[in-house]
N, C-alpha and C positions, 0 to 999 in steps of 0.2 A: 419788788419792785425794780424796775431797772431806772438808771437814772444816765442821759447821756453830758457829756463835759464838751464842752468845747475848746482848745488848748490851742491858741495862735502862736507859730513860731514864727521870727520875725527874720527876713532875709538877711539880714546882716548876723543873726545867730545860727543860723544855717550853713551858711557861708565860712564863720568861723568854727563848728566842728566838722565843716568839711576839710579844713587845713588840717585842724590836729590830726584827724585822720591820716592824709595825706602826709605827712609830717612824722608820724608814726613808723606808717610803712616805708618810708623815707631812711630811717634811723634803721629799723631794720633789714635794710637792704644792704645797706655799711656795715654789718656786724654787731650792731647795738643790740641789747636785749631792753626792752619798755618793762620797766616794774610797775609804775604809776601814770596813771592819767590824772587831770583836774584833782589834785589834792591841795584841799584847802586846811587854812588856820585862820584864827584871828588877824593876821597881819596880812593875809593876800592869798594867791592859788597859784600853782604851779602846774601848766600845760601838761609837762610830759618830764618822766623822772625815767631817766634812763642809765643801763650802767655797759661801759664801753671798757671791757678789760677790769682792771682793780679800779676805775676811774669813775665814781658818780657823777650823770649827766644831767642839772638840770635845766630844761628848754623851753624859753618862751618862743611861742608861734604867734606869728604876726600875718593874718592873710587880709589880702586886698582882691578887689576886682577890677581895679586900674590903678594909673598912676598920678591920678588928678591930686592928689594929699600926698604925695613922695612914696616911693617905696616901701614896702611891709620891714627891712632892714631899719628903715631911718628912724621909724617911730619909738625905736625903744630907746631912750632914755638914760644918762648916768643913774640918777636917779631910780629906774625900773631897774636897773642891774645893781645896784645895789639892795632894794629891796629884795633881788632874788639869791641875792649872797643868803642875807636874812632868812630866807625863807628854805634855803637847803639846810640850815642849821639845823632850823627848826624841825624839818623831814628827816633830818640823821639822829634828832633826837627821840623823836617818835617814834620811830622806826627799830630806835638801837642795835643801828648797824654800821660799821667801821669800812672806810674807801680808804684806800692813799692817796687820792685827790678826789678833788670837788672841783667839775669845771662849769662854767655858765655858758648855755649856745643859744645862737636865736636861729631860728628857721623862721626864714620868707617864705611866704605862700600865696604866689601870682595866679589870680584867673584871667586867659588870656581874652579877648572881645570871641573866639573861637569857641570859647568853653574850656579847653586846656587849661591845665597847671603846670608852671614850673616853679621849683621849689630853690631855693639859695639858700646855704648852708653856713653861718659865722660860727665858728666855733673859738672856743676861750673868751668870750667876749666882756666878761666880768671877774 
């Protein structure tokens, strides 16, 4: 017997996934290698893990459809950056790899009223 299930995707979730895809493409265009996405542990989630030479880059991606609540980069608090540092250490331990450096970056993706996207990259924020 075949059953169907309706799964609703919220517009915000769809926009967030689209932003993460755009951010991953952007990082690759900058010469980085994306090695993990949406990695989770008890303490939280890392949106994108990339390699930039011998540097591990942990990226938080914030996507917005407008500036009514501020720009995407503004929404990453000091507390969030601190959590990302802890998550980076957890990721390294879970994957048993060594890097010369670990860097925390924030990628802001903004959808314009015309439907295109702009990308802002803030490297080494924490």
